C-alpha positions in Angstrom: 48.7 124.3 116.2 49.1 120.6 115.5 48.1 121.1 111.8 50.8 123.8 111.5 53.5 121.5 112.9 52.5 118.8 110.4 52.9 121.2 107.6 56.4 122.2 108.9 57.2 118.5 109.0 56.4 118.2 105.3 58.9 121.0 104.6 61.6 119.1 106.4 60.7 115.9 104.5 61.1 117.9 101.3 64.5 119.1 102.4 65.8 115.6 103.2 64.3 114.1 100.1 66.2 116.6 97.9 69.4 116.6 100.0 69.1 120.3 100.9 71.1 121.4 103.9 72.0 117.8 105.0 75.5 118.7 106.0 74.2 121.4 108.5 73.7 120.5 112.1 70.9 123.1 112.3 68.7 121.1 110.0 68.7 118.1 112.3 68.3 120.2 115.4 65.3 122.0 114.1 63.6 118.9 112.7 64.3 117.0 116.0 62.7 119.9 118.0 59.7 119.7 115.7 59.4 116.0 116.3 59.7 116.5 120.1 56.8 119.0 119.9 54.8 116.3 118.1 55.8 113.9 121.0 57.6 111.7 118.5 60.6 111.3 120.8 62.2 108.2 119.3 62.1 109.7 115.9 63.6 112.9 117.2 66.6 111.1 118.6 67.0 109.1 115.4 67.2 112.3 113.4 70.0 113.5 115.7 71.8 110.2 115.3 71.5 110.4 111.5 73.1 113.9 111.5 75.9 112.6 113.7 76.5 109.7 111.4 76.8 112.1 108.5 79.1 114.3 110.5 77.0 117.4 109.9 78.6 120.7 110.8 79.1 121.6 113.6 79.4 118.1 114.8 80.4 119.0 118.3 77.3 121.3 118.7 75.1 118.6 117.2 76.4 116.0 119.7 75.7 118.4 122.5 72.2 119.1 121.4 71.6 115.3 121.1 72.8 114.7 124.6 70.6 117.5 125.9 67.6 116.2 124.0 68.1 112.8 125.5 68.0 114.3 129.0 64.9 116.3 128.3 63.0 113.5 126.7 63.9 111.2 129.6 62.4 113.7 132.0 59.3 114.2 129.9 58.7 110.4 129.7 59.1 110.0 133.4 56.8 112.9 134.1 54.1 112.1 131.6 54.6 108.3 131.5 54.9 108.4 127.8 55.2 104.9 126.2 58.0 104.3 123.7 57.1 105.3 120.2 57.1 102.6 117.6 60.7 102.1 116.5 61.5 103.9 113.3 62.5 101.8 110.3 64.2 102.9 107.1 64.9 106.4 108.3 68.5 106.9 107.2 68.7 108.7 103.9 72.4 108.0 104.2 72.4 104.4 103.0 68.8 103.4 102.6 66.2 103.1 100.0 63.3 104.8 101.6 59.8 103.5 101.1 56.5 104.8 102.5 56.2 103.4 106.0 53.0 105.3 107.0 52.6 108.4 109.1 54.7 106.9 111.9 57.9 107.7 110.1 59.5 111.1 110.2 60.7 110.5 106.6 57.3 109.5 105.2 56.3 110.6 101.8 53.5 109.3 99.6 55.4 107.3 97.0 58.2 104.7 97.3 61.4 106.4 96.2 65.2 106.2 96.6 66.9 108.9 98.6 70.5 109.2 97.5 73.2 109.5 100.1 75.9 112.1 99.4 78.4 109.2 99.8 76.7 107.2 97.1 78.6 109.4 94.5 81.7 110.4 96.5 82.4 107.5 98.8 83.9 108.2 102.2 87.5 108.6 103.5 88.3 108.0 107.2 91.5 107.9 109.2 91.4 105.1 111.7 94.3 103.3 113.3 98.1 103.3 113.1 100.5 100.8 111.5 103.3 101.0 114.0 105.9 100.5 111.2 106.2 102.4 108.0 104.1 100.4 105.5 106.6 99.8 102.7 105.0 96.4 101.9 101.6 95.0 102.8 99.6 91.9 102.1 96.1 90.6 103.2 96.6 87.4 105.2 92.9 86.5 105.7 89.6 88.2 106.5 90.9 89.6 109.7 94.6 90.6 109.4 97.2 92.3 107.2 100.9 91.6 107.3 103.0 94.9 107.1 106.7 95.0 106.4 109.1 97.9 106.4 112.9 97.8 106.2 115.1 97.7 109.3 114.9 101.3 110.6 113.3 103.4 113.4 109.6 102.8 113.8 106.9 103.6 116.4 106.4 99.9 117.2 109.2 98.7 119.4 110.0 95.6 121.5 110.6 95.7 125.2 114.3 95.8 124.4 113.9 99.2 122.8 114.7 97.8 119.3 112.3 99.0 116.6 110.1 96.5 114.9 110.0 96.5 111.1 107.1 94.1 110.6 103.7 93.8 112.3 100.4 91.9 112.0 97.6 94.4 111.7 94.1 93.5 113.1 91.3 94.9 110.9 88.7 94.5 113.6 90.5 96.4 116.3 92.9 98.6 114.2 95.8 97.5 116.4 99.1 95.8 115.6 101.3 93.1 116.9 105.1 93.5 116.4 106.8 90.6 114.7 110.6 89.9 115.1 112.7 89.8 111.9 116.4 89.1 111.6 117.0 90.0 108.0 116.5 93.3 106.3 113.4 93.3 104.1 114.2 96.6 102.3 112.5 96.7 98.9 111.6 93.0 98.8 108.8 91.1 97.1 106.3 88.4 98.1 103.6 86.0 97.2 101.7 82.9 98.5 102.4 79.2 97.8 99.5 76.9 97.1 99.9 75.5 100.6 98.8 78.9 102.1 102.2 80.1 103.3 103.3 83.6 102.5 106.9 83.9 101.1 109.0 87.1 101.3 111.9 87.3 98.9 115.1 89.4 98.9 115.8 92.6 100.7 118.7 94.9 101.5 121.9 95.6 103.4 123.0 94.8 107.0 121.7 97.3 109.6 122.9 98.0 113.1 122.3 99.9 116.3 118.6 100.1 117.3 117.3 98.2 114.4 119.7 95.3 114.0 119.2 93.2 110.9 121.4 90.9 108.9 121.6 91.3 105.1 118.5 90.2 103.3 119.7 90.2 99.7 119.2 86.5 99.2 116.8 85.7 102.0 113.6 83.7 101.9 111.1 84.2 104.7 108.0 82.1 105.4 104.9 83.4 107.3 102.0 81.1 107.8 98.8 83.2 108.4 96.9 82.9 111.6 94.1 84.7 113.5 95.2 83.8 117.1 98.5 85.7 117.3 100.4 82.4 117.2 102.3 83.0 113.9 105.8 84.3 113.4 108.4 84.7 110.7 110.5 81.7 109.8 113.7 82.9 108.0 116.2 81.4 105.7 118.7 84.1 106.0 121.0 83.7 103.0 122.0 81.5 100.1 118.5 80.5 99.4 118.1 82.4 96.2 120.8 82.1 93.5 121.4 85.9 93.4 121.1 89.0 95.5 117.7 90.4 94.5 116.7 94.0 95.5 113.5 95.2 93.8 112.5 91.8 92.3 109.0 90.9 91.2 107.2 87.8 92.4 104.2 86.2 90.6 102.2 83.2 91.8 102.2 80.5 89.2 99.6 77.9 88.1 101.8 75.1 89.5 101.5 76.7 93.0 105.1 77.9 93.3 106.6 81.4 92.7 108.3 83.1 89.8 111.0 85.5 91.0 112.2 87.9 88.4 115.0 90.5 88.2 116.3 93.0 90.7 119.7 94.3 91.4 122.6 93.0 93.6 122.5 96.1 95.8 120.6 99.3 96.4 120.7 101.8 93.6 118.8 104.9 92.5 118.3 103.3 89.0 119.5 100.0 87.7 123.1 99.8 86.3 124.8 97.1 84.2 127.2 96.2 87.0 124.4 95.4 89.5 121.6 94.3 87.1 120.3 90.7 87.7 118.9 89.7 84.3 117.5 86.4 85.3 114.6 84.6 87.0 114.3 81.6 89.4 111.5 79.8 91.3 110.6 79.1 94.9 110.7 76.4 95.9 113.7 76.0 93.5 113.2 74.1 90.3 115.8 71.9 88.6 116.6 74.5 86.0 117.8 76.9 88.8 118.6 80.4 87.6 117.5 81.2 84.0 119.1 84.0 82.1 116.6 86.6 80.8 117.7 88.9 78.0 114.7 91.1 78.3 116.1 92.6 81.5 119.2 93.7 79.6 117.1 95.1 76.7 115.1 97.2 79.1 117.9 98.9 81.1 118.0 101.1 83.1 114.3 101.2 84.0 113.6 97.5 84.8 113.4 97.1 88.5 110.1 95.7 89.9 108.9 94.7 86.3 105.2 94.1 85.9 104.2 90.4 85.5 100.8 88.7 85.1 100.0 85.1 84.5 97.8 84.8 81.4 95.0 82.3 80.9 97.0 80.4 78.4 99.7 79.7 81.0 102.2 82.2 79.7 103.4 85.4 81.3 102.9 89.0 80.3 106.1 90.9 81.3 106.6 94.7 81.1 109.6 96.9 81.9 110.6 100.4 80.8 108.3 100.7 77.7 108.6 97.2 76.4 106.5 94.1 77.0 106.4 90.5 75.9 104.4 87.3 76.2 106.8 84.7 77.7 106.7 80.9 78.0 108.6 80.2 81.2 108.2 76.5 80.8 110.1 76.4 77.5 112.1 79.6 78.1 111.1 81.4 75.0 109.4 84.6 73.9 105.9 83.9 72.4 105.3 87.4 71.2 107.0 90.8 71.3 104.4 93.6 71.9 104.8 97.2 70.7 106.4 99.7 73.0 103.9 101.8 75.1 104.0 105.4 73.8 105.4 108.2 75.9 107.6 107.8 79.0 109.0 104.7 80.6 106.7 103.3 83.3 109.1 101.4 85.6 111.1 102.3 88.7 112.2 105.0 89.4 109.8 106.6 86.8 107.1 104.5 88.5 103.7 103.9 87.1 101.1 101.2 88.0 99.7 98.2 86.1 96.5 96.1 86.4 95.3 93.1 84.5 91.6 93.9 84.0 89.1 91.4 85.5 88.9 88.1 83.6 85.4 87.2 82.5 84.0 83.9 81.1 81.5 86.0 79.0 84.4 87.0 76.7 86.3 83.8 77.1 88.7 85.3 79.7 90.1 87.8 77.2 93.1 89.7 78.7 93.5 93.5 78.7 96.3 95.3 80.6 96.1 98.9 81.8 99.3 100.8 82.7 99.0 104.3 84.1 101.2 107.2 85.3 104.9 107.6 85.8 107.3 110.5 85.3 109.1 112.1 82.4 112.7 111.9 83.9 114.8 111.4 87.0 114.7 115.0 88.2 113.1 116.4 91.4 111.0 118.8 89.4 110.0 116.4 86.6 106.4 116.4 85.6 104.5 113.2 86.4 102.7 111.4 83.6 99.0 111.9 83.0 98.3 109.1 80.5 97.3 105.5 80.6 97.9 102.8 78.0 95.5 99.9 77.5 96.3 96.8 75.4 94.0 94.0 74.3 96.1 90.8 74.1 93.2 89.1 72.4 93.6 91.2 69.3 95.3 89.7 66.3 97.7 92.7 66.3 97.7 94.1 69.8 98.5 97.8 70.2 98.4 100.3 73.0 95.4 102.6 73.1 96.2 105.7 75.0 93.8 107.6 77.3 93.9 110.2 80.0 94.9 109.4 83.6 92.9 112.6 84.6 95.7 113.8 86.9 99.5 113.8 86.6 100.4 110.9 88.9 103.7 109.3 89.8 103.8 106.2 92.0 100.0 105.5 91.9 98.5 102.5 93.5 96.0 100.7 91.2 93.6 98.2 92.9 90.7 96.1 91.7 87.7 96.8 94.0 85.0 94.3 95.1 82.8 95.2 92.2 85.5 94.6 89.6 86.1 98.3 88.9 89.5 99.8 89.5 90.5 102.4 92.1 93.6 104.6 91.8 95.0 106.2 94.9 98.3 107.6 96.3 101.1 109.2 94.3 102.3 112.7 93.5 102.6 115.2 90.6 106.3 115.9 90.5 109.6 114.1 90.7 110.7 110.5 90.6 110.6 107.6 93.0 113.1 107.7 95.9 114.1 109.3 99.1 114.8 112.8 100.3 113.3 115.5 98.1 112.8 113.4 95.0 109.0 113.5 95.0 106.6 116.4 95.6 103.0 117.7 95.4 101.0 114.7 96.6 97.9 113.7 94.7 95.0 113.5 97.2 92.2 112.6 94.9 91.1 109.0 94.3 89.8 107.9 90.8 87.6 105.1 89.8 88.1 103.5 86.4 85.2 101.4 84.9 86.8 99.0 82.4 83.6 98.1 80.6 82.5 101.7 80.0 83.0 103.3 76.6 86.3 105.1 75.9 86.3 108.7 77.4 83.6 107.7 79.9 85.6 105.4 82.1 86.7 107.8 84.9 84.8 108.8 88.0 86.1 111.9 89.7 85.1 114.1 92.7 85.5 111.2 95.2 86.1 111.7 98.9 89.7 112.7 99.1 92.4 112.8 101.8 94.8 115.4 103.2 97.5 112.8 103.9 100.4 112.7 101.4 100.9 109.1 100.2 104.0 109.1 98.0 107.1 106.9 98.0 106.6 103.7 100.0 102.8 103.8 100.2 100.5 100.8 100.0 96.8 100.0 99.5 94.6 96.9 99.6 91.0 96.0 98.9 89.4 94.4 102.0 86.8 91.6 102.2 84.2 94.1 103.4 84.6 96.1 100.2 86.6 99.0 101.7 90.1 100.1 100.7 92.9 100.0 103.3 95.5 102.7 102.6 98.7 103.2 104.5 102.4 104.2 104.3 104.4 107.0 102.8 108.0 107.4 103.8 110.2 109.3 101.4 112.7 110.5 104.0 115.7 108.5 105.2 116.1 108.2 108.2 112.4 108.4 109.1 111.2 111.8 110.2 107.7 112.4 111.5 108.2 116.2 111.3 109.4 116.4 107.7 107.5 118.3 105.0 106.3 114.9 103.8 106.6 112.9 107.1 107.1 109.3 107.8 103.4 108.3 107.9 101.9 105.8 110.4 98.2 106.7 110.0 95.8 104.3 108.3 92.9 105.4 106.1 89.9 103.5 104.9 88.2 104.5 101.7 84.6 103.3 101.4 83.7 103.3 97.7 80.3 104.7 96.6 78.9 101.2 96.1 78.7 100.8 99.9 76.2 103.7 100.1 73.8 103.0 97.2 71.3 100.7 98.9 69.8 100.0 102.3 71.3 96.5 102.4 73.9 94.5 100.7 73.7 91.0 99.4 74.3 88.4 102.2 76.0 85.1 101.5 76.6 82.0 103.6 77.7 78.4 103.3 80.8 79.3 101.2 83.1 76.3 101.3 86.7 76.9 102.6 88.3 74.9 99.8 87.2 74.1 96.2 89.1 72.5 93.3 89.3 73.7 89.8 86.1 73.5 87.8 84.2 72.3 90.8 80.6 73.3 91.3 79.5 74.4 94.7 76.3 76.0 96.2 76.1 79.0 98.4 73.1 80.7 100.0 72.0 84.2 99.0 69.8 86.8 100.7 69.2 89.9 98.7 67.2 91.5 101.5 64.7 93.1 99.2 67.3 94.5 96.8 65.6 92.7 93.9 62.1 93.9 94.7 59.8 92.8 91.9 62.4 93.0 89.3 61.6 90.3 86.8 65.2 90.4 85.5 66.8 90.2 88.9 68.9 87.1 88.2 70.7 88.9 85.3 72.0 91.5 87.8 73.8 88.9 90.0 77.5 88.3 89.4 80.1 86.4 91.4 83.6 87.6 91.6 86.8 86.2 93.0 89.5 88.7 94.0 93.2 88.1 95.0 94.4 91.4 96.4 98.1 90.8 95.8 101.3 92.0 97.5 101.4 95.8 97.6 104.7 97.7 97.5 106.2 100.5 95.4 103.0 100.8 93.2 103.1 97.1 92.6 100.3 94.7 93.4 102.0 91.4 92.7 99.7 88.5 91.8 96.6 90.8 92.0 93.7 89.4 89.8 90.0 89.3 89.7 87.9 86.6 88.0 84.2 86.5 87.4 82.8 83.1 88.0 80.1 81.2 86.1 77.0 80.6 88.2 73.3 79.6 88.1 70.6 81.3 90.2 67.7 79.4 91.7 64.2 80.6 90.8 63.7 82.0 94.3 67.0 84.0 94.1 68.2 82.2 97.3 70.7 79.8 96.0 73.7 80.2 93.7 75.4 77.2 92.0 78.9 78.6 91.4 81.6 77.1 89.2 85.2 77.5 90.4 87.8 78.8 87.9 88.2 76.2 85.2 92.0 75.8 85.5 95.0 77.2 87.4 96.1 79.6 84.6 92.8 81.5 85.1 93.4 81.7 88.9 96.6 80.2 90.3 96.1 78.2 93.5 95.6 79.8 96.8 93.3 82.1 98.7 90.9 84.7 97.3 87.9 86.7 98.4 84.5 85.6 97.0 82.0 88.4 96.4 78.4 88.2 95.2 77.3 91.4 93.4 73.7 92.6 92.9 73.5 95.4 90.4 77.1 96.4 91.3 76.6 96.3 95.1 78.9 93.7 96.6 78.3 91.4 99.6 80.8 91.1 102.3 83.5 88.9 100.9 84.4 85.5 102.2 87.8 83.9 102.1 88.0 80.8 99.8 90.9 78.6 98.6 91.1 77.3 95.1 93.4 74.3 94.9 94.5 71.5 92.6 93.8 69.1 95.5 92.3 70.0 98.9 95.3 68.3 100.6 97.6 70.9 99.0 96.4 73.5 101.6 98.3 73.2 104.8 96.9 76.0 106.9 
């Protein structure tokens, strides 16, 4: 009898090893019963727990079987005085590299081997938490909180007075929010951080009344100093602080530690028009030159709201609107280079695409490449979204756009840099144009991963865990320090309507990329300094937890990355950038000597998230500030 049970156990081991039936509750129930008959009670319970963690079907039945099994095992232990079995280690095929642990493990097999989790190729999408306000804008404040901003309108989050909030601080640990009072309308605004650590919100929309009272925000400047103890609130300069009304402007954090504020319109509009166009830029805090005329924003009419802007390692700016792009010297107010037009459709609002500056790497002398994807063919509700991407290498002597597929037709995509330096595209739709009330349709539910270093035509990863929540106009997404992606928003109806075909959306989702499921453990880091200065060397401690094994080339698989997640709104991720850092690895793989970015044009001053990668698997990120002088930071 015992010999027969052991043979059955080998069958179950084979099934788990090859991923056969692992989504079925019956597999876990039968294996757990077998282990109970072998009097391996702890292991039986762990099998149930593993199936519950994987959400095997039917989960409700599996949970019921688990509870009944716990009751029966408790009675058996009491009756027979059975001692606790040795605690199982390395049983979860979900996220672990399984090695032979001896006959005491229910997942024992003769040779060390890796059992691949189904999430190691698909990742995982989970809906957890609510934002309270429609997430039109969002920015990561620190390791614990996100600042969410809507416009002045009805929202779930309300004050005791009954007035709707239109900004909250979202707690990532508890998935709860704290309403924040605002007095000016933040509709379609922009934002970025100063070197001192303060977040600045610029511009906004019209006066609002009744249950969501707000003064005009066209020229407003708002300060928010991040905190983790619920002591921080908005500090507003209501009007006259910017030289012009700016609705749909872009903000980029500059090497000097201040903000570049570009473009916009003087009032709300479906598409920019000459009479409301603001073809200029300015700085915050204000610089002596004040408002500077910018011809480029006349040349790119009418598709030039929320232009794409990136600080380049030489200190100039890459600026894109409509189909045109330039390299611009803002210090001397001149165009350095005109770049060729991107082929195909315009990519700027309301034919909205997304843009990312690919990670900067000292291995190629911080060479810059820009990727722009998606959009729409015209301003019609049934217009087909664009399914192409353009990639341009600014390091080429004669840069030109290389076109490639975007896999899906996608308007209003959100493009993020993940913890490992690869790109994730989420949100958007397949028809229409950006705007309210019937202008966008057919949500795109499937995330895509883009690997910049892969050969052409081999860069896209598909078949990832998807969603059933439409994320279209006014959606946001941010990469988190723990490596997950936070996704929220979608509100293409005005006024808000939670019962619409595409409702005002308050649910939060977390996408866990495949790299979180590839290994048993992740790199652990400690002793990360809070502040470093440019080109400073600093040491951090590293624990690979057996990831390296006996790999003689382990040090070559270690990389250090610094991510700024940026300000997310309208498919924009203002100031988003990722920089790989030079480093040296100690012989015992336990200490890293890391070099901070060499100068501020590589990484403008302010906060970032430091990751250590081993063979593409990131550590939990740690907040770090890079400054010209440690005294520049005031938080």
